[in-house]
N, C-alpha and C positions, 0 to 999 in steps of 0.2 A: 260535440262542437258548443263554442261560448255563444249563449243567444246575443242577437244583435240590439236587442230592445226590450224594456219590461215587457210589453205584450207576448213577446215569443218565450220571456222566461217564465210567464206565468203558467202557461201551458207545459212546463216541465216538473217532472216529480221533486225536482230539489230545490224548487224554488224556497222555500221557507228557510233551507239550509245555505243559499246564497247569499250575496250581498245585495241583491236586488231591490230588497223589503227596506233597507237601510237606506239605499239611493233613491228610492221614492220618498221615504221620509224626509232625506235631506232637500228633494227638490221642493216637496210640499213646506217645509218650514222655511227655506229660502224666500220660496214665493209668498208666503204670508209677511215676511219681513220685508223684502223689496216693495210690495203691493202696499204696506203702511206706509212706505217712505215716499212713495208715490202719489198716495192720497194726501199725505202731509204737503208735499211740494206743490200740488194741485191747488189745493186750499191757501197755500202762501201766495202763490201768483194769482189767483182769483182776489185775494185781500189786496195785494199790490196793484192789480190791475186797473182800478179805479184811478189812482193817482197818475198811472202811466197814460191812462187812455185821455185824461184832462191834459197831460203836458205835452204829450206827443203825437196825439190825433190817434193814439191806441196801434200805431204800426208795430212798436215793439211787441206788444201783447200778442196781436195778431200772428207774428213770427213766432215768437217763442211758443204760442200755443200750437199752432201747424207743425212746430218741429220738436215737440216734447217727445214724440214719440220715437223717435232714431235712439237716443240713449238708451230707454227702456227696452227697445226692442234688443239692442244690443247685447244689454244684460241678459234678457231673455234666451238668445242663442247660446250664450255660455251656459247657462244653467241646463239649457236640453240635453247638454251631453251626459247629464246624469242618469237619464234614463231612454236616452235615444242618442248614442255615440255617433250616428251616421251625420256626415257633416251638414252643417247650416249654413249655406251660403249667403251672403251679404246681396239683398236684391238690389242694391243701388248702385247706379252706374256712375263711374267717374266723371267730375265735371270736364268739358272739352277744351276749356280755357282754365288757367290758374287764377286765383284769387275768391274773395269772399263772393263778391255779385255774382261770379259764375256758379260757385257752389250752392248759392241760394236758390238760384234760377233754375237750376237742375233740380235740386230735391223737390222746390213746390210744384212742379210739372209732373214728377213721379207717382205713381198710383201707389208705390209701396210706401213713400211718406204717409199719405191720408190713411192707409192701411193700419200702419202702424201707429197712428194717432187714436184709430178705433180700438186699437189692441190695448193702448194705454190707459184709455178713459175706462174700458171695460176692465182691465185689470185693478184700477184703483176702486172701481164701484162696486165690482160683483167679485171676482175671482180670487181676492186674496183672503175675504171672510171665509168662503168655502175652502180654501188651501189651510186655514187654520182650524176650521170647524173639524175638518177630515184627519187632521194631523192628531187633533186631540182625541179624536173617537178613535182612531185606528192606532194611537201608540201611548198618548199619555195616559188616558183612562184604564186601559188593560195595564201597564206598568204600574201604575198605582194601587190597582187590586193584587198583582203578583204580589208586592212588597209587603203585604200587610203583616205576615209572621216578623219582618225586621222591624215595623214600626211597633208592634206589639211588645218586641224584646225590647224597645228602647224607650218607649212611652208607657208602657203598662196595659195600654189600650190603643186601637186604632178605629179611625173613622175611615170606612170605605166608601168611596167617591161621594164622601161628607154627608152620606146619607145614611148609613148603619154604623152602629159600633161594635166592633169585635174584641170580647175580652178573654176569651178561650183560646187556647192552642188548637185544637180541632176544628173551630170556626176557621181561625186564621190561615191553616193549612190548607181548608177546603177552599178559602178564597183564592189562595196561591194557585191551585191547581184552575178555578176558574178563569184566574187572570192568565196564565199560561194558556188555554183555551181561546181566551179573546185576543191575546197576541197572536196566535195564528191566524184566527178569522182576520183580525185588523192589518196583519202583514198583506193579505191578500186585497183587502180594501185601499190601503194605501198603493197598491200596484195598480189596482183598477183606475182608481182615481188620478194617480200621476202619468198612466199612459193617457187616459183621456185629455187631461189638461196639458200635456206634452204635445199631443196632436191639433188639437185647437191652436196652440202657440204656434207649431211650425205652419200650420194654414194663414196663420195672419203674420207672421214676421220673416219666415224661411220657408216660403213655399217650394216643394220639391221641382217645380218646374223654372223655378228661379236659375238655376244652373244652366237648363237646357237653354233658356232666352238669352243666356249671356254668351253661350256658346254658339247661338245663333246668329246675335249681331257681331261676334267675332267673326264667323264666316261670311257674313256679309261683308265686313270691313276688308277681311283678308281678299275677298273676291275681287273688289274695288281695287285694292292694291295692286292684285294682279292684272286687272285690265291695263292700269296706269302703268306698270311696269311692262307689259306687251307692247302698248303704244308708244312708251320711251324707246324700246328697242327697235319698232319698227322704223322710227325715225332716225334713230343711230343709225340703222342699215342703210337707208334711203341717202343720208348726209355722206356717210362713207363710200357709197357706190357714186354719189353724184361728183364729191369732190376727188373721188382716188381713181378707180377704173374708167368712170367716164373720161375723166381729163387723157389719162393715158390712151385711150382708145382714139381720141379725138386727134394726139398728138401722131400716133401709129398711120392714122388716116391721112394726116396731110404729109408726113415722110413718105407713104407710100404713093399717094397723088404726086410729088415733088419728084420722086425717082422714076415714076413712069413716064412724067415729061422730059427727063435727061436720057431716058435710056431709049437707044436706036430701034427702029423697028425689026420686030424678029420675034422668035419665041420668048426670049426676057420679057419684053414689052406687053406681051399677051399675058404671060404669068403676072406681072404686075399689075396689070390692069383688073386681072381677075383677084388678085388678093385686095386691091384697092376696093372693088365692089362688094368682096366678102367683109372686108373691115367696116365699111359702110353699112350693110346692112346687121353686123353684129351691135354697132353703135346705135341703130335704130331701134333695135330689139332691146338693148339696155334702157334707152329713153324710156319704152314703155313699159319695162320691168320696173323702173324706178317711180313712173307715174303712178303702176299699182299698188307699191309698196305704200307709199305716203305721199301723193301729190304736193308738190309746194306750194300750189294755189290754195290749197285746204289748210296749210299751216299758216299762210302768210296773209289770207285774205276772209277765212272762214267757209261754212258750209254753204253759203248762198251763192259766191262766186264760185264753189268748187262744183256745186251742180250744174250751175249754168255752163260751166268750161265742159263737164260731162257731158251735156245736152248738145252742145256745138260739136262734139266729137261722134255723138250716135249717129249710125247709119240710118236711124229713121228719123223725121222731122219731130223734135220734141219742143212742147211749148212749155214754160216754165212760169210757174206762179206762187213762188214762196218767200214769205215776207217773215224778217227775222228782226229784232230789234237791235243783234247785238251778237257776241260771240257767245258761243255754248260750251260748256266743257269739254276738253280734247277728246274723250274717249265716245261722248255721245256724236260728236261730228265725224268722227272717224268710222264709227259703226253706221251712222245714215248714211253718210257718202258711199260706204261700199253695197250698203243696200240699196241705194239708188243706182249704181255702176252695176251691178249684178243685174237688176229687174231691167234696166235699159238693154244688158246683152241679150237677156232671155227674149226679150220682146223683138231684137234686130235677127234672133238666130230661128226663133220657134213661132211667132206669133202670125206672122203676114201682115202685120198692121201696115196702115200708111201714115199713121200718126200716133204719137203718146203724149202725156201730159203729166208733169211733176208739181204739184202744189202741196200745200200745207203751210203750218205756221208754228208759234210757240205761244201756247196760251194755258191758262189753269193748271201751270207748272209741269206742262208735259210739251214735248216736240210731235208734233202729228205731221207724217209724211203720207202722201197718195202718188200711187205711179199707176197710170189708167193708159190701156192701149183700146185700139179698135180692132182688134185682130181677130182671130177665130175663137179663141179661148179654149177651153177644155184644159189648162194649166192644172197640176196636182204637184205638191209639195212629195218630195221622194221620188220624182220620176225623171231624175237626173236634171232637175232645171237649178239645183243649187238652193232652195227654198230652205230645205231643212237646217244647212248650215247657216244660213242667215238668219233663220229664226232661235238658233242657238246662241248666234252672236248677241242678239237684241236680248234675249232673256238672261245673257249675264249681266244687262244693266236693268234688269228688271222690267223689260219693256215687253210688249206684245205685235206680234206680225200676223196679220189675218190676211187671206186671200179669198177674193171670190173670181171665178171664172168659168160662166156656165159655158156648155158647148155653143157655139156661134157668137161669143163675146157679150159684152166687151169684159177685161179683164183687170180687175181692181186690186191692187197690193196696199194694204194699210200698214202704217208702222205708227205706232205708239211709245215712247222713251220718257219716263221721267226725268228730268233736270231740274237743276234750279234756274232762276230767272235768268236771262240772257242778260251779261254784263258787258 
């Protein structure tokens, strides 16, 4: 099986006969060249920085310095393929809005930008000389020793590493044999150096968890999209039932009522009266169903009005102390409303309370809700109370639901949902 990177190749017996030593040498050579170019660019920028600082208060210099690591990191991710073909994802997030201003704002807030700047400075100041030194010691010096017989044949004598003069053929072939041994050792030196260098570069400019972070962010965004789509579908169903089936049932109820008035006393009138009552009961159930799917008061007037309406319809008297500066995101309002409705329903069915209270507000970027009753307590999530489903619904919005219900009461249900400032 073909090794996936230079580290795996080093442990294989066929390393010397593979392409990995040459790929390692190419990686180090391109690193030395690129680093020298980066050093020259940094020096030129520093020399021109004084003029820019005097002319434009240094803003272009600061921006240029902060963003200088981005192109260097992009080149480094390309070079990594020489010794580590595993994908090196770009850790930068796309700007949320088009335009240079949004791009600059996004880049300057990212950790990756500053990590890449550190890599560029390290590259220009330290790493490229090391690359050049290892390339020279691992490849150029052994090659110069190996070609000693060729130099002797062409020039009549050869200076080995500019230190020893070789003028005889036995000495020249001895140097060639030594050069081949040094080439084998140098191949391993190149592989180790390139592997270590690539590991450092990947840690700085292409961390392996960058793709995971991007996938997590995309999952979070897709979850928000699913919540929004779910709420939009709920509103569509409510609208269709309200404008379609409910209106037809109203017309049917009126028609049955008129027929009941016109029918003479007898079995037919009794049947019409029964049908009229059944139609009225179905209409009442449909209205409750529509209200439960997505109440119109929530869509039109917001969470505060919807909670007040739910408190008015509760079988247990409810005090409402909810202060919101305006409308919240639709998904947050819907989740909070149904938490309140389910909690009040549980109070009426299970708590034996004589009074309940709904309080809270929006502060520090979070919607806070507290539903409290003076009942017998002892409520538990997962005991048929529906609290598990409510907790799941709140967690979809990165919220938290906590319950305190000691035996004897009182019961306190607390909900926190992060959301944008009320608009």
